[in-house]
C-alpha positions as CSV (number, residue, x, y, z in Angstrom):
1,M,-10.8,-9.9,25.4
2,A,-8.1,-9.8,22.9
3,G,-4.5,-8.6,22.7
4,H,-4.9,-6.9,19.4
5,A,-7.0,-3.9,20.5
6,G,-4.5,-1.5,18.9
7,L,-2.1,1.2,19.7
8,F,-3.5,4.3,21.3
9,G,-1.7,7.6,21.7
10,T,-1.1,11.0,20.3
11,G,0.8,11.7,17.1
12,P,4.0,12.7,19.0
13,E,3.7,9.6,21.3
14,V,3.4,7.2,18.4
15,F,6.3,8.9,16.6
16,T,8.3,8.6,19.8
17,L,7.6,4.8,19.7
18,A,8.6,4.6,16.1
19,A,11.8,6.5,16.7
20,W,12.7,4.3,19.6
21,L,12.1,1.2,17.5
22,Y,14.3,2.6,14.8
23,R,17.2,3.5,17.2
24,A,16.9,0.1,19.0
25,Y,17.0,-1.7,15.6
26,H,20.3,0.0,14.9
27,G,21.7,-1.0,18.3
28,R,21.1,2.1,20.5
29,R,19.7,1.0,23.8
30,E,19.3,4.5,25.3
31,G,18.6,3.2,28.9
32,L,15.6,1.0,27.9
33,A,14.9,-2.4,29.3
34,I,14.4,-4.1,26.0
35,S,17.5,-5.1,24.2
36,P,18.2,-4.1,20.6
37,E,18.4,-7.8,19.7
38,I,14.8,-8.4,20.8
39,V,13.7,-5.3,18.9
40,R,15.5,-6.5,15.7
41,S,13.8,-9.9,16.1
42,F,10.4,-8.2,16.0
43,L,11.3,-6.1,13.0
44,T,13.0,-8.7,10.8
45,P,10.9,-10.8,8.4
46,V,10.8,-14.5,9.1
47,A,11.1,-15.3,5.4
48,P,11.6,-13.2,2.2
49,G,8.4,-11.3,1.5
50,A,6.8,-12.3,4.8
51,R,5.7,-10.2,7.7
52,T,7.9,-9.7,10.7
53,P,6.8,-11.2,14.0
54,G,5.5,-7.8,15.0
55,F,4.8,-5.7,12.0
56,D,3.7,-5.4,8.3
57,V,6.2,-5.0,5.6
58,P,5.6,-3.2,2.2
59,T,3.8,-5.3,-0.4
60,P,5.1,-4.2,-3.8
61,G,2.4,-2.3,-5.7
62,Q,-0.2,-2.3,-3.0
63,S,1.5,-1.2,0.2
64,S,0.0,1.5,2.4
65,A,3.6,2.7,3.0
66,S,3.9,4.1,-0.6
67,R,6.6,3.7,-3.1
68,F,9.1,5.9,-1.3
69,F,9.7,3.4,1.6
70,S,12.4,0.8,1.0
71,V,11.8,-2.9,1.2
72,N,13.5,-2.7,4.6
73,S,10.5,-1.0,6.2
74,V,8.0,-2.0,8.8
75,G,4.7,-0.6,9.7
76,H,1.3,-1.1,11.2
77,T,-2.2,-0.2,10.0
78,G,-5.1,0.0,12.4
79,F,-8.8,-0.6,12.0
80,T,-9.6,3.1,12.9
81,G,-7.5,4.3,10.0
82,T,-4.2,4.8,11.8
83,S,-0.9,3.8,10.4
84,F,2.8,4.2,10.9
85,W,5.8,3.2,8.8
86,I,9.4,3.1,9.7
87,D,12.1,2.8,7.0
88,L,14.9,1.0,8.7
89,E,17.2,1.7,5.8
90,L,16.5,5.3,5.0
91,G,15.5,6.5,8.4
92,Q,12.2,8.1,7.5
93,M,9.2,7.6,9.8
94,V,5.6,8.7,9.1
95,V,2.6,8.5,11.5
96,L,-1.0,8.9,10.4
97,L,-3.8,9.0,13.0
98,T,-7.4,9.2,11.8
99,N,-10.8,8.1,12.9
100,R,-12.2,6.6,9.7
101,V,-14.9,4.8,11.7
102,H,-16.5,8.1,12.6
103,L,-18.4,7.9,9.3
104,G,-19.2,4.2,9.8
105,R,-17.4,0.9,10.0
106,D,-17.7,0.3,6.3
107,H,-16.0,3.5,5.2
108,N,-13.0,2.1,3.4
109,S,-11.6,5.1,1.4
110,I,-8.7,5.1,3.9
111,R,-7.1,2.3,1.9
112,A,-6.6,4.6,-1.0
113,F,-5.7,7.6,1.2
114,R,-2.9,6.0,3.2
115,P,-0.4,5.5,0.4
116,R,-1.1,9.0,-0.9
117,F,-0.6,10.5,2.5
118,H,2.6,8.5,3.1
119,E,4.0,9.5,-0.3
120,A,3.2,13.2,0.3
121,A,4.9,13.0,3.7
122,S,7.9,11.2,2.2
123,R,8.3,14.0,-0.3
124,A,7.9,16.7,2.4
125,L,10.7,14.9,4.4
126,G,13.0,14.9,1.3
127,F,12.7,11.2,0.4
128,P,11.6,11.4,-3.3
129,R,13.6,8.3,-4.2
130,E,11.4,5.5,-5.6
131,N,11.9,2.1,-4.2
132,T,13.7,0.2,-7.0
133,K,14.8,-2.8,-4.9
């Protein structure tokens, strides 16, 4: 047994979680039991360029988030091809749910697809600004 089995849900449910994390990070509790301070501690990198205690951060030039997410973003990529990214500065959130293992465990084209998908979603959401930070 392991505690890293992943996040399971529908697209709207995962987006609801991402939106909740974004709002809590910015101090809005909205009747939830977890304080914004605890959420911020899980979304704040422990050192410059490091991961947060709970999530990935964009890696310049190789992030699955794409170039349109600011350095103040957090995300998660899953073994089955899923991912979500939350830009804590710009407010954009993108969720991708796939089943890349349907074609076999060694099917890794998702690595090239994720950043292209997140970039297309960012453009569709009106975030064409390149990350220049």
